N, C-alpha and C positions, 0 to 999 in steps of 0.2 A: 141644426146647432154654430152658425152664425152668427146669430143671437147671445151664442156665449161667447162664444171668441172674442166679439167688439167689448160685448163688456169687460171681461179678461185683458181687455189693452186697455178702456176706459181707469179698467178701479189700478189699474197697475204705471198708471200715466204718471213720472216723475215722483216713481216710490218703489226702483228697480234695485233697489240699492237693499230698501227692507231686508231683516232678514224673513219676514212670511215671509214673501213674494220669492225671494230665492227659493226655500224650503218650498216653497208652489212650482214657483218654477222646476222646478227639477224632475216632476211628474207628471207637466203640464196634461199633456192629452190625457194623463189617464185619472184627475181631477176633473176633468173638465169636461170629461166622458162621465166621470159619476156623480156630477155637476150636475148634469143635465137628465143622468138617472132618475135622484131623488127626488127630483122637480116633474121630469113625466109621470110615477109611479107617486105623485104628490104624499114621499114621507123626506123631503126634506124637513129640515128641522134647523132654524140658525143656531146657531152659539150667541151663548150671553160676551157682554158687553162689558170690555175691556176699563174700567173709571181711573180714570189720573186727573190732577188739577195744573192746569196754567199759570202763568203767571207773567201775561204781557201785554201792556203793563197789567191789566187789570184782571184778578183771581178767577180765575171761569174755571167749572168742574166740566171734564170730556167726558161721551162714551164714547169708544170706540169699536166698531166690529169688526172683525175679522176678513182679512182679505174675502176669503171662497163666499163669505155674508155681499162682504162688496160690490162681487162682482153679480147678486141676485140681483144688488140696488137699481146696479146698472141697470140689469135686463127688465128688471120691473119698468123704467123712465125709458127706457126704448120705445114699448109696447104704451105706455100710457101717455105720455110725453102726446106723439100727435093724435094722440084720441079728443085730451083735453083742451090743447092748444087752440084747439078753435072756438072752445066752448068761455075762456078767458077772455075779462075784458079789457083793450087795449092797457088800460091804466095799471095793468099789475107786470107788479117789477121782479117781487119777487123770485130768485134760483129760475130763471126766467132763460132762454137762448136770445141772445143781441136785446137784454133790458141790465136790470143791478142797477142800484144806486145812486152811481154815478146820473142815469139817465131817466128814472122817478125824481132826484131832483134838479133837472132841468126843465122837465115838464112843468112838475112843480110851479118853479119859475115863470117859465113862460105863461101860467094861469095866471099868478098871483101878478104882473105885468099887467094883464087884461083887464083886473081889477081896480089897477089901480093908476096912480100915476105914472106908473118908471118906475114902479115896488115902494113909491111912499104913502103910508095909509092913508087911506081915503075916505071918510065919511060914509055911509052908506055904498060900498063901495064891494060889501060880501063880507070882508079881512078884515075881525076885529081882533081875533087874536091869533097870534096862526105858530101851532109847537110843529114841528119835525122832527124825528126818532130814525136814525136810522138804524141797524138794527145791526149786530156783527153777529 
């Protein structure tokens, strides 16, 4: 039950005023016990995603999970992350603790400086054309 409860706390972090969380919290223990039972009995089924469009500033289509499904997502991460973290290469930065786009850019800059003269392009330095895209 610890993973269920920890995952519930992670899923609700910063969202405690949302209607779905308020409704879930009204019967929190019952809902968490039911979720755990569904998972143990292998009859849990995720709900359809809610689709909406955000314009901030670029237009993106978002598919959002129901709160209960987000709890399950966190449960999976809690179990799988320690397993896979050990086998990821060091320079994998997306969706990892203590990593991210800013560190990836800093690491790239260090490599770029190693093969160039302090960031300037050098013939034969291994960097002829660079394209770097940060995914959001």
